[in-house]
C-alpha positions in Angstrom: -38.8 -80.4 -2.9 -40.1 -77.9 -0.3 -39.6 -74.2 -0.9 -36.8 -72.5 1.1 -39.4 -70.4 3.1 -41.3 -73.6 4.0 -38.2 -75.4 5.1 -37.1 -72.4 7.1 -40.5 -72.0 8.8 -40.4 -75.7 10.0 -36.9 -75.6 11.4 -37.1 -72.1 12.9 -40.3 -73.0 14.6 -38.6 -75.8 16.6 -35.3 -73.9 17.3 -34.5 -74.0 21.0 -31.9 -71.2 21.3 -31.0 -68.1 19.5 -27.7 -69.8 18.3 -29.8 -72.3 16.3 -31.9 -69.5 14.8 -28.7 -67.6 13.9 -27.3 -70.6 12.0 -30.6 -71.1 10.1 -30.8 -67.5 9.2 -27.2 -67.4 8.0 -27.8 -70.4 5.7 -31.1 -69.0 4.4 -29.4 -65.6 3.7 -26.7 -67.3 1.7 -29.1 -69.4 -0.3 -31.2 -66.3 -1.1 -28.1 -64.5 -2.4 -27.4 -62.1 0.4 -24.1 -61.6 2.2 -25.3 -60.2 5.5 -28.3 -60.5 7.8 -29.4 -58.9 11.1 -32.3 -59.8 13.3 -32.5 -57.6 16.4 -34.6 -55.6 18.8 -33.8 -52.1 17.9 -32.9 -51.1 21.4 -30.4 -53.9 21.6 -27.7 -51.8 20.0 -28.2 -48.5 22.0 -29.2 -49.9 25.3 -29.1 -53.7 25.5 -31.3 -55.3 28.2 -31.7 -58.8 29.6 -33.7 -60.9 27.1 -33.1 -58.6 24.1 -32.4 -60.2 20.8 -29.5 -59.5 18.4 -28.1 -62.0 15.9 -26.2 -60.7 12.9 -23.1 -61.1 10.7 -22.7 -57.4 9.8 -19.1 -56.2 9.6 -17.8 -55.9 13.2 -16.3 -52.5 12.4 -19.7 -51.1 11.4 -21.6 -52.4 14.5 -18.9 -51.0 16.7 -19.2 -47.5 15.0 -23.0 -47.7 15.3 -22.8 -48.2 19.0 -19.9 -45.8 19.8 -21.2 -42.9 17.6 -24.8 -43.0 18.7 -26.0 -43.8 15.2 -28.0 -46.7 16.6 -30.8 -44.5 17.9 -31.0 -42.6 14.6 -30.7 -45.5 12.1 -33.0 -44.6 9.2 -33.8 -48.2 8.5 -35.1 -48.7 12.1 -37.1 -45.4 11.8 -38.7 -46.5 8.6 -39.8 -49.7 10.3 -42.3 -47.6 12.3 -44.0 -46.5 9.1 -44.8 -49.8 7.5 -45.7 -53.4 8.2 -44.3 -54.7 4.9 -40.8 -55.5 3.8 -39.0 -52.6 2.1 -35.7 -52.0 0.2 -33.3 -49.6 1.7 -33.5 -47.7 -1.6 -37.1 -46.9 -0.7 -36.2 -45.2 2.6 -37.0 -41.7 1.3 -40.6 -42.8 0.6 -41.1 -43.9 4.2 -39.3 -41.2 6.2 -37.8 -37.7 5.5 -34.1 -38.4 5.1 -32.1 -35.7 6.9 -28.4 -35.2 6.5 -27.7 -37.3 9.6 -29.5 -40.2 8.1 -27.6 -39.9 4.8 -24.4 -39.8 6.8 -25.3 -43.1 8.5 -26.1 -44.7 5.2 -22.8 -43.5 3.7 -20.8 -44.8 6.6 -22.5 -48.2 6.3 -21.3 -48.3 2.7 -17.8 -47.3 3.8 -17.8 -50.4 5.9 -18.9 -52.6 3.0 -22.7 -52.8 3.3 -24.5 -52.2 0.0 -28.2 -52.5 -0.7 -30.6 -54.2 1.8 -34.1 -55.4 2.4 -35.8 -55.2 5.8 -38.8 -56.9 7.3 -40.3 -54.9 10.3 -42.0 -56.2 13.4 -44.3 -53.8 15.3 -46.1 -55.9 17.9 -47.9 -53.9 20.7 -46.2 -54.4 24.0 -43.0 -55.8 22.6 -39.7 -54.3 21.5 -39.6 -52.8 18.0 -37.5 -55.2 15.9 -36.7 -56.2 12.4 -34.9 -58.7 10.2 -32.7 -57.4 7.5 -30.8 -58.9 4.6 -28.0 -57.0 2.8 -25.4 -57.5 0.1 -21.8 -56.2 -0.1 -21.3 -52.8 -1.6 -20.1 -54.2 -4.9 -23.2 -56.4 -5.5 -26.8 -55.9 -6.6 -29.8 -57.0 -4.5 -31.3 -60.4 -5.6 -34.6 -58.7 -6.5 -36.3 -61.9 -7.6 -35.8 -63.4 -4.1 -37.2 -60.5 -2.0 -40.6 -62.0 -1.5 -39.0 -65.2 -0.2 -36.8 -63.1 2.0 -39.9 -61.4 3.4 -41.4 -64.7 4.4 -38.2 -66.0 5.9 -37.8 -62.7 7.8 -41.3 -63.0 9.2 -40.8 -66.6 10.3 -37.4 -65.6 11.9 -39.0 -62.8 13.8 -41.8 -65.1 15.0 -39.2 -67.6 16.3 -37.3 -64.8 18.0 -40.4 -63.6 19.8 -40.9 -67.1 21.1 -37.3 -67.4 22.3 -37.3 -63.9 23.8 -40.5 -64.5 25.8 -39.3 -67.7 27.4 -42.1 -68.9 29.6 -45.6 -68.9 28.0 -48.1 -66.3 29.1 -50.4 -67.2 32.0 -53.8 -68.5 31.1 -56.9 -66.4 31.9 -60.4 -67.8 32.2 -63.2 -66.5 30.0 -64.6 -64.4 32.8 -61.2 -63.0 33.6 -60.7 -61.9 30.0 -64.2 -60.3 30.0 -63.2 -58.3 33.2 -59.8 -57.4 31.6 -61.6 -55.9 28.6 -63.8 -53.8 30.9 -60.8 -52.8 33.0 -59.1 -51.6 29.8 -62.2 -49.4 29.2 -61.7 -47.8 32.6 -64.6 -49.6 34.4 -64.5 -50.0 38.1 -65.2 -53.3 39.8 -68.7 -52.1 40.7 -69.4 -51.2 37.0 -68.0 -54.5 35.8 -70.3 -56.3 38.2 -73.3 -54.4 36.8 -72.3 -55.0 33.2 -71.7 -58.7 33.6 -74.6 -59.3 35.9 -72.5 -60.7 38.8 -71.9 -59.6 42.3 -69.4 -56.9 43.2 -67.3 -59.4 45.2 -67.2 -61.8 42.3 -66.1 -59.1 39.8 -63.4 -58.0 42.2 -62.2 -61.6 42.6 -61.9 -62.0 38.8 -59.9 -58.9 38.4 -57.7 -59.8 41.4 -57.0 -63.3 39.9 -56.1 -61.7 36.6 -53.7 -59.3 38.4 -52.2 -62.2 40.4 -51.6 -64.2 37.2 -49.3 -61.4 36.1 -48.0 -60.7 39.6 -49.1 -57.0 39.4 -51.3 -54.9 41.7 -51.7 -52.1 39.0 -54.8 -52.2 36.8 -52.9 -50.2 34.2 -50.0 -52.7 34.1 -52.6 -55.5 33.8 -54.0 -53.9 30.7 -50.5 -53.5 29.2 -49.8 -57.2 29.8 -53.2 -58.1 28.3 -52.3 -56.1 25.1 -48.9 -57.7 24.9 -50.2 -61.2 25.2 -53.1 -60.5 22.9 -55.9 -61.2 25.4 -57.3 -57.9 24.3 -56.7 -55.5 21.4 -56.5 -51.7 21.2 -60.2 -51.8 20.0 -61.0 -53.2 23.5 -59.2 -50.4 25.3 -60.5 -47.5 23.2 -64.2 -46.6 23.5 -66.0 -46.3 20.1 -66.5 -42.7 18.9 -69.9 -41.1 18.7 
């Protein structure tokens, strides 16, 4: 019999809409021994935008207070997500960020609404909204500690599926030469410098850069680099010159 994480990965990878992913995540959370789950772009609570992701079964009274009180922008769990790329228990928050009274107040209010301990899987992908997948139990229950590693795998697969559903259309395809030019644009090179480095004519270099910009419907070289980072055509090491 396949493991829960393997079964989830297969079905989440073929989900066509967020509603399907929500149902899968709800079933997986229950099977793991959690009462609640929340997969969301962190900005979706404070300032939701078109295409933002939010699927959860948190107590409605708590999500309403999060939004109305302004807690959403100061949620210590979301702040801690910026400090790690591994799943963490909420009991470990103090080791990741400095908990100030406001953070403790938010955690206390969440318990007042029935949320107990939790476990969060962060997603920090350059060029994409900060997001996370959390699992929690009721305030009167203990975390299923033996299932946290499985929860981390399921959270990662759920976040990957959410990224696919959020992005909608696949990114445009760039040729090998266009990617080479994109890397040099990221380093601040002009079309004349790109031509010299690649051993091609100035006109040809300019055309490659122009075609890459056209693929993303932008006239800005800076925005082209941002899109290239988002879609993983280049990495930060391509955009930052080596020291020394």
